[in-house]
C-alpha positions as CSV (number, residue, x, y, z in Angstrom):
1,X,104.3,-138.3,-161.3
2,X,101.6,-136.8,-163.4
3,X,97.7,-137.6,-162.3
4,X,95.7,-139.1,-164.9
5,X,91.9,-137.8,-165.6
6,X,89.5,-139.9,-164.5
7,X,86.5,-140.7,-167.1
8,X,83.2,-142.2,-166.4
9,X,81.3,-143.9,-169.3
10,X,77.2,-144.1,-168.7
11,X,75.4,-146.9,-170.2
12,X,71.9,-147.9,-169.2
13,X,71.8,-150.7,-171.6
14,X,74.7,-153.6,-171.2
15,X,72.9,-155.8,-173.8
16,X,75.3,-157.0,-176.2
17,X,75.5,-155.5,-179.4
18,X,77.4,-152.1,-180.7
19,X,77.5,-149.8,-178.7
20,X,78.6,-152.5,-175.4
21,X,81.6,-153.4,-177.7
22,X,82.7,-149.8,-178.4
23,X,82.5,-149.2,-174.8
24,X,84.3,-152.3,-174.2
25,X,86.8,-151.3,-176.7
26,X,87.5,-148.4,-175.0
27,X,87.5,-149.8,-171.2
28,X,90.5,-152.4,-172.9
29,X,92.6,-150.2,-175.0
30,X,96.2,-149.7,-173.7
31,X,96.6,-146.6,-175.5
32,X,93.9,-144.9,-173.7
33,X,94.8,-146.7,-170.8
34,X,97.9,-144.4,-170.7
35,X,95.9,-141.6,-171.1
36,X,93.3,-142.2,-168.8
37,X,91.7,-144.0,-166.1
38,X,88.2,-145.2,-167.8
39,X,85.7,-146.7,-165.9
40,X,81.9,-147.6,-166.4
41,X,78.5,-147.5,-164.7
42,X,75.4,-148.7,-165.3
43,X,72.8,-146.2,-165.1
44,X,68.7,-147.5,-165.0
45,X,66.6,-145.8,-167.6
46,X,64.0,-143.2,-166.1
47,X,65.6,-143.3,-162.6
48,X,66.4,-139.5,-161.5
49,X,69.8,-139.7,-159.1
50,X,71.9,-136.1,-157.8
51,X,75.0,-138.2,-157.5
52,X,78.3,-136.1,-158.4
53,X,80.8,-138.3,-159.8
54,X,84.1,-138.8,-158.7
55,X,85.3,-137.6,-162.6
56,X,87.3,-135.3,-164.5
57,X,84.9,-136.3,-167.3
58,X,81.9,-138.1,-167.2
59,X,80.8,-139.6,-171.0
60,X,77.1,-140.7,-171.4
61,X,76.0,-143.2,-173.6
62,X,72.5,-143.3,-172.4
63,X,69.8,-143.3,-174.9
64,X,67.8,-139.6,-175.1
65,X,64.4,-139.8,-174.6
66,X,61.4,-138.0,-172.8
67,X,61.6,-141.2,-170.2
68,X,65.8,-140.3,-169.9
69,X,65.7,-136.5,-169.8
70,X,64.9,-136.0,-166.3
71,X,67.8,-138.3,-165.7
72,X,70.5,-136.2,-167.8
73,X,69.2,-132.9,-166.5
74,X,69.4,-134.2,-162.8
75,X,73.2,-135.5,-163.9
76,X,74.2,-132.1,-165.5
77,X,73.0,-130.1,-162.0
78,X,75.0,-132.6,-160.1
79,X,78.0,-132.3,-161.7
80,X,77.4,-128.4,-162.9
81,X,81.6,-128.0,-162.9
82,X,82.3,-131.2,-164.3
83,X,82.7,-132.1,-168.0
84,X,80.3,-134.0,-169.9
85,X,79.9,-135.3,-173.1
86,X,77.0,-137.2,-174.8
87,X,78.1,-139.8,-177.2
88,X,74.7,-140.3,-179.8
89,X,74.8,-144.3,-180.8
90,X,71.3,-144.2,-182.3
91,X,69.2,-141.1,-183.9
92,X,69.9,-140.4,-187.6
93,X,68.7,-138.5,-190.5
94,X,66.9,-141.9,-192.3
95,X,65.5,-142.8,-188.8
96,X,63.7,-140.0,-188.2
97,X,62.3,-139.5,-191.6
98,X,61.3,-143.5,-191.4
99,X,60.3,-143.6,-187.5
100,X,59.3,-140.2,-186.0
101,X,55.6,-139.0,-186.3
102,X,55.7,-135.8,-184.1
103,X,59.2,-133.9,-185.9
104,X,58.5,-130.7,-183.7
105,X,58.4,-132.8,-180.3
106,X,61.3,-135.0,-181.4
107,X,63.5,-131.6,-182.3
108,X,62.3,-130.5,-178.6
109,X,63.8,-132.9,-177.1
110,X,67.2,-133.5,-178.8
111,X,67.7,-129.6,-178.5
112,X,66.9,-129.7,-174.6
113,X,68.9,-133.2,-174.4
114,X,72.1,-132.1,-176.3
115,X,72.3,-128.6,-174.9
116,X,73.1,-130.2,-171.6
117,X,76.6,-131.5,-172.8
118,X,79.5,-129.7,-173.2
119,X,80.6,-131.9,-176.5
120,X,78.3,-133.8,-178.6
121,X,80.4,-137.1,-180.4
122,X,78.7,-138.3,-183.1
123,X,79.8,-141.5,-184.5
124,X,79.5,-141.1,-188.4
125,X,80.8,-138.3,-190.3
126,X,77.2,-138.1,-191.9
127,X,75.4,-138.3,-188.1
128,X,77.6,-135.2,-187.6
129,X,76.7,-133.4,-190.8
130,X,72.9,-133.9,-190.0
131,X,73.4,-133.3,-186.2
132,X,74.9,-129.9,-187.5
133,X,72.1,-129.1,-190.6
134,X,69.3,-129.4,-188.6
135,X,70.5,-127.3,-185.6
136,X,70.5,-130.0,-182.8
137,X,73.0,-128.3,-181.4
138,X,76.0,-125.8,-182.4
139,X,78.2,-127.2,-184.8
140,X,81.5,-126.3,-183.0
141,X,80.1,-129.2,-180.0
142,X,80.2,-131.5,-182.6
143,X,83.5,-133.9,-182.7
144,X,83.1,-136.7,-184.6
145,X,84.6,-140.0,-183.5
146,X,84.0,-143.5,-186.4
147,X,83.1,-145.8,-183.6
148,X,86.3,-149.4,-183.7
149,X,86.6,-152.2,-181.8
150,X,89.5,-154.6,-182.0
151,X,90.2,-155.3,-185.7
152,X,93.1,-157.1,-185.3
153,X,92.1,-160.8,-185.2
154,X,90.1,-159.6,-188.7
155,X,93.1,-158.3,-190.5
156,X,94.7,-161.5,-189.7
157,X,92.4,-163.7,-191.6
158,X,92.6,-165.0,-194.8
159,X,91.1,-163.3,-197.8
160,X,88.4,-165.4,-199.6
161,X,89.4,-166.7,-203.3
162,X,87.3,-167.3,-206.4
163,X,83.7,-166.5,-207.0
164,X,81.3,-165.8,-204.2
165,X,79.2,-168.2,-203.1
166,X,78.2,-167.2,-199.3
167,X,76.6,-164.3,-198.8
168,X,76.2,-162.6,-195.5
169,X,73.6,-160.6,-192.8
170,X,75.1,-159.9,-189.8
171,X,73.1,-158.1,-187.1
172,X,70.1,-157.9,-184.7
173,X,66.9,-159.5,-186.7
174,X,65.2,-156.4,-186.5
175,X,63.5,-153.7,-189.0
176,X,66.2,-151.3,-189.1
177,X,68.8,-153.9,-190.8
178,X,66.1,-154.7,-193.9
179,X,67.1,-158.4,-193.8
180,X,63.4,-158.9,-195.0
181,X,64.4,-156.9,-198.2
182,X,67.5,-159.0,-198.4
183,X,65.6,-162.6,-198.6
184,X,63.0,-161.3,-200.6
185,X,66.0,-160.1,-203.2
186,X,68.1,-163.8,-202.2
187,X,65.1,-165.2,-203.9
188,X,65.9,-163.8,-207.2
189,X,68.8,-165.2,-207.6
190,X,70.2,-167.3,-210.7
191,X,72.5,-169.5,-209.3
192,X,71.0,-172.4,-207.2
193,X,74.2,-173.1,-205.5
194,X,74.6,-169.9,-203.2
195,X,73.8,-169.2,-200.1
196,X,72.4,-166.6,-197.6
197,X,73.9,-166.8,-194.1
198,X,72.0,-164.5,-191.3
199,X,73.5,-164.3,-188.2
200,X,71.9,-162.7,-185.4
201,X,68.7,-162.7,-183.2
202,X,65.8,-160.3,-182.7
203,X,62.2,-159.9,-182.7
204,X,61.8,-160.0,-186.1
205,X,62.9,-163.7,-186.4
206,X,59.7,-165.6,-187.0
207,X,58.6,-163.2,-189.4
208,X,61.9,-163.9,-191.5
209,X,62.1,-167.0,-191.4
210,X,58.2,-167.2,-192.2
211,X,59.6,-165.0,-195.4
212,X,62.2,-167.2,-196.2
213,X,60.5,-170.5,-195.7
214,X,60.8,-173.0,-198.7
215,X,64.2,-171.7,-199.5
216,X,67.0,-174.0,-198.6
217,X,70.1,-171.6,-199.6
218,X,68.8,-169.5,-196.2
219,X,70.6,-170.2,-193.3
220,X,69.4,-169.0,-190.0
221,X,72.9,-169.1,-188.1
222,X,71.5,-167.8,-184.7
223,X,73.5,-165.2,-182.9
224,X,77.5,-165.3,-183.7
225,X,79.1,-165.9,-180.4
226,X,82.5,-165.9,-182.2
227,X,82.5,-163.2,-185.1
228,X,85.6,-164.6,-186.5
229,X,84.3,-167.9,-186.9
230,X,81.0,-166.2,-188.4
231,X,83.2,-164.3,-190.8
232,X,85.3,-167.0,-192.0
233,X,82.6,-169.0,-193.4
234,X,81.3,-166.1,-196.1
235,X,82.9,-164.4,-199.1
236,X,80.3,-161.2,-199.3
237,X,78.8,-159.1,-196.8
238,X,75.5,-157.3,-197.2
239,X,74.2,-154.6,-195.2
240,X,70.8,-153.2,-196.6
241,X,69.7,-151.3,-193.1
242,X,67.5,-148.9,-193.3
243,X,69.0,-146.4,-191.2
244,X,72.6,-146.9,-189.4
245,X,74.5,-144.5,-187.3
246,X,77.6,-146.3,-188.2
247,X,77.7,-150.2,-188.7
248,X,81.1,-152.0,-186.5
249,X,79.8,-154.8,-189.1
250,X,81.6,-152.9,-192.3
251,X,84.8,-152.4,-191.0
252,X,85.1,-155.8,-189.5
253,X,84.1,-157.1,-192.7
254,X,86.2,-155.2,-194.7
255,X,89.2,-155.8,-191.9
256,X,88.7,-159.6,-193.2
257,X,89.2,-158.9,-197.0
258,X,85.4,-159.4,-197.4
259,X,83.5,-157.2,-200.1
260,X,80.8,-155.4,-198.2
261,X,77.5,-153.7,-200.2
262,X,75.6,-151.5,-197.9
263,X,73.0,-149.3,-198.1
264,X,73.7,-145.2,-199.2
265,X,72.4,-144.5,-196.0
266,X,73.3,-142.4,-192.8
267,X,76.7,-143.5,-191.2
268,X,77.3,-146.1,-193.9
269,X,78.1,-143.7,-196.2
270,X,81.4,-143.2,-194.5
271,X,82.5,-147.0,-195.3
272,X,82.9,-146.1,-198.9
273,X,86.3,-144.7,-198.5
274,X,87.3,-147.8,-197.0
275,X,86.3,-149.9,-200.1
276,X,82.8,-150.7,-199.4
277,X,80.2,-150.5,-202.6
278,X,77.0,-148.2,-201.1
279,X,73.7,-149.5,-202.7
280,X,71.3,-146.6,-203.5
281,X,68.1,-148.5,-203.9
282,X,66.3,-149.7,-201.2
283,X,63.9,-152.2,-203.4
284,X,64.4,-156.0,-203.3
285,X,65.5,-155.8,-207.0
286,X,68.3,-153.4,-206.3
287,X,69.8,-155.8,-204.4
288,X,68.8,-159.0,-206.1
289,X,71.0,-156.9,-208.9
290,X,73.8,-156.7,-206.1
291,X,74.1,-160.2,-205.5
292,X,74.2,-161.0,-209.4
293,X,77.0,-158.5,-209.7
294,X,78.8,-159.6,-206.9
295,X,79.1,-163.5,-207.8
296,X,78.9,-163.2,-211.7
297,X,82.8,-162.6,-211.6
298,X,86.1,-163.9,-210.7
299,X,86.3,-162.3,-206.5
300,X,88.5,-159.0,-206.3
301,X,89.2,-158.4,-202.7
302,X,88.4,-154.4,-202.1
303,X,91.4,-152.2,-202.6
304,X,91.6,-150.4,-199.0
305,X,94.8,-152.7,-198.0
306,X,95.5,-149.7,-195.6
307,X,93.0,-151.1,-193.4
308,X,93.9,-154.7,-193.7
309,X,97.7,-153.8,-193.6
310,X,97.5,-151.8,-189.9
311,X,95.4,-150.5,-187.6
312,X,94.5,-147.0,-188.9
313,X,91.2,-147.1,-187.8
314,X,91.8,-148.3,-184.1
315,X,94.8,-145.6,-184.1
316,X,92.3,-142.8,-185.4
317,X,89.8,-143.9,-182.8
318,X,92.5,-144.0,-180.0
319,X,93.6,-140.3,-180.9
320,X,90.6,-139.0,-181.3
321,X,89.3,-140.1,-178.0
322,X,92.8,-138.9,-176.3
323,X,91.8,-135.1,-177.8
324,X,88.3,-135.6,-176.3
325,X,89.4,-136.8,-172.9
326,X,92.9,-134.1,-172.8
327,X,92.2,-131.5,-175.3
328,X,95.2,-129.1,-174.6
329,X,96.8,-132.6,-175.8
330,X,99.2,-132.5,-178.4
331,X,100.4,-135.1,-180.9
């Protein structure tokens, strides 16, 4: 009987969100379970431990920061003979451009942290190209595995018909998501019968509600405990993110037959091949034009039928992770 390799996934933030949804998918995927034993361990941020992990492969989903760097160094030292892989869920080219003031210091942090790992997983092709081009780690250490979750329930949803009337913005109410720009854009609409449904919670909620005040077409729906129900109520999904490593909402919406418009930035660019329409402008005027165009003609579902019809994204994800766990695995 062949003994399956043991894979340990380290996380430091179990808040509901994209990272945990991807990790949960790895934990529950029958395809991945057939190739390895996957388990998860929460590691407190900034707490240094010299623990030797009982695993053939240790996968870090940890945030890279100066606070966490001693933790990462200790993990490498205590597991010197174990393969260590890091999945970079957060940092992107646009994030650095918009948020990092001390670029030299940031470069030192990222180069030091990524040097501790045998391989680095980028969650989008755009992110992988950026990491390599900046020299944050050697290009031959980078593996691209686009994030994924179980999309079967989304593929089972009926596609919307007729002229789009309900637009949706789904995600944390945070500066990153650009929902402030979207609200200003939506207020410029020519038709009064359109609605913008905003799903999510976050520290920008009060400011966004203030920005939307007086417009009864903008509806705050709160946290979507059931994403299927949320998607069933909307026709078009808008993603005006200022930065985004990948964007799970895009593949969920496309799998549900919704038209998706997203910023032409970072990992969101990966979704163009699946049928998403990229929006180059970051201004409210650019997004107002998107809204006007999207509802001016009869709704035409995206043409990426292969994603909606079968499970190509899940299969690609499982194959890539199986290959990462077992590099000698053959098709």
